[in-house]
C-alpha positions in Angstrom: -14.8 -16.6 1.1 -13.0 -15.2 -2.1 -9.4 -15.1 -1.2 -5.5 -14.6 -2.4 -3.1 -17.6 -1.8 0.3 -16.2 -2.8 3.7 -18.5 -3.9 6.8 -16.9 -5.0 9.0 -20.0 -6.8 6.7 -21.5 -5.3 6.3 -21.2 -1.8 3.6 -19.9 0.3 3.8 -16.3 1.3 0.3 -15.4 2.7 -3.5 -16.6 1.7 -5.3 -12.7 1.6 -8.6 -12.1 1.8 -11.8 -10.3 3.8 -15.2 -12.2 4.7 -17.2 -8.8 4.8 -17.2 -5.7 2.2 -13.5 -4.3 1.5 -10.9 -4.6 -1.3 -7.7 -7.4 -1.4 -5.4 -6.0 -3.2 -1.3 -7.0 -4.9 1.5 -5.0 -6.2 3.9 -5.6 -7.9 6.0 -2.6 -9.3 9.7 -2.2 -11.2 10.8 1.4 -9.9 14.0 2.9 -11.8 14.4 7.0 -11.5 17.2 9.1 -12.9 18.3 11.4 -10.1 18.5 9.3 -7.7 19.3 5.4 -6.0 17.4 3.7 -8.0 18.7 5.0 -11.5 21.4 1.9 -11.2 19.5 -0.1 -8.8 16.1 -0.6 -10.7 13.6 -1.1 -7.5 11.0 -4.1 -7.8 8.6 -4.3 -4.5 5.7 -6.7 -4.5 2.8 -6.2 -1.8 -0.6 -7.5 -1.1 -2.8 -5.6 1.3 -6.2 -4.2 1.1 -9.1 -2.2 3.4 -11.9 -3.4 5.0 -15.3 -2.0 6.4 -18.1 0.0 6.5 -15.5 2.6 5.2 -12.9 0.9 4.0 -11.5 2.4 6.7 -9.1 -0.4 8.3 -6.1 -0.8 5.9 -4.7 -4.2 5.7 -1.2 -6.2 4.9 0.1 -8.9 4.4 3.2 -8.9 2.4 5.5 -6.1 1.4 8.3 -7.6 -0.3 11.3 -5.3 -1.4 13.9 -8.2 -2.5 12.4 -9.4 -5.8 14.8 -10.2 -8.4 14.1 -11.4 -11.7 14.0 -15.0 -12.9 11.2 -15.4 -9.6 7.7 -16.5 -9.9 4.9 -14.8 -8.6 1.2 -16.3 -8.4 -1.0 -15.1 -7.3 -4.4 -18.1 -7.3 -7.9 -17.1 -6.6 -9.7 -19.3 -4.3 -12.7 -19.6 -2.7 -11.7 -23.2 0.2 -9.4 -21.6 2.2 -9.1 -19.7 5.1 -7.2 -15.7 4.9 -3.8 -15.4 7.2 -4.4 -12.6 9.3 -3.1 -10.0 8.1 0.6 -8.5 9.6 -0.7 -5.1 9.9 -3.4 -3.5 10.7 -4.7 0.4 11.0 -7.4 2.7 10.5 -7.3 5.5 8.2 -6.5 9.2 10.1 -10.4 10.0 9.0 -12.0 6.8 10.1 -15.1 8.8 12.4 -14.5 12.6 11.7 -17.9 14.3 10.0 -17.5 16.5 7.0 -15.8 19.4 9.2 -13.2 17.0 10.5 -12.7 15.6 7.6 -11.4 19.2 5.6 -10.1 20.4 7.9 -7.6 17.3 8.4 -7.4 18.1 4.4 -6.5 21.5 5.4 -3.9 21.1 7.8 -1.6 18.8 4.9 -2.4 21.1 2.1 -0.5 23.7 4.3 2.2 21.3 5.7 2.5 20.6 1.7 2.2 24.5 1.3 4.7 24.4 3.2 7.5 22.9 1.7 6.6 24.0 -2.1 7.6 27.7 -0.2 10.7 25.4 1.5 11.3 24.3 -1.7 11.0 27.8 -3.0 13.2 29.8 -1.0 16.5 27.0 -0.9 16.3 27.7 -5.0 15.9 31.8 -3.8 12.7 31.8 -6.1 10.3 32.3 -3.0 
């Protein structure tokens, strides 16, 4: 099995991998937005996750670190001689097992909720 062995400053964080069909990823993010607390304190996060299953319906998370700092050394080794650690979290996609009509109804519900939020914000700004 192909795995990602992840280290931070030389210390092992996790070994992530899936044995069948799926996805494994690592994401290092730096975010600084002008209109919230990240303006003065940029956010730096590191994520190791993925998904598995025929339809990639089960999501996996091995690591989510919010305390990444300048000077940290993050290493991702691609290995085929290791076993993966069990993920810390697993959850099914809410669309798993739904037929096309049920999937569209779920999508409609989400869009209606999003539209309600937009209408509420417009009303707060006096533009409704």
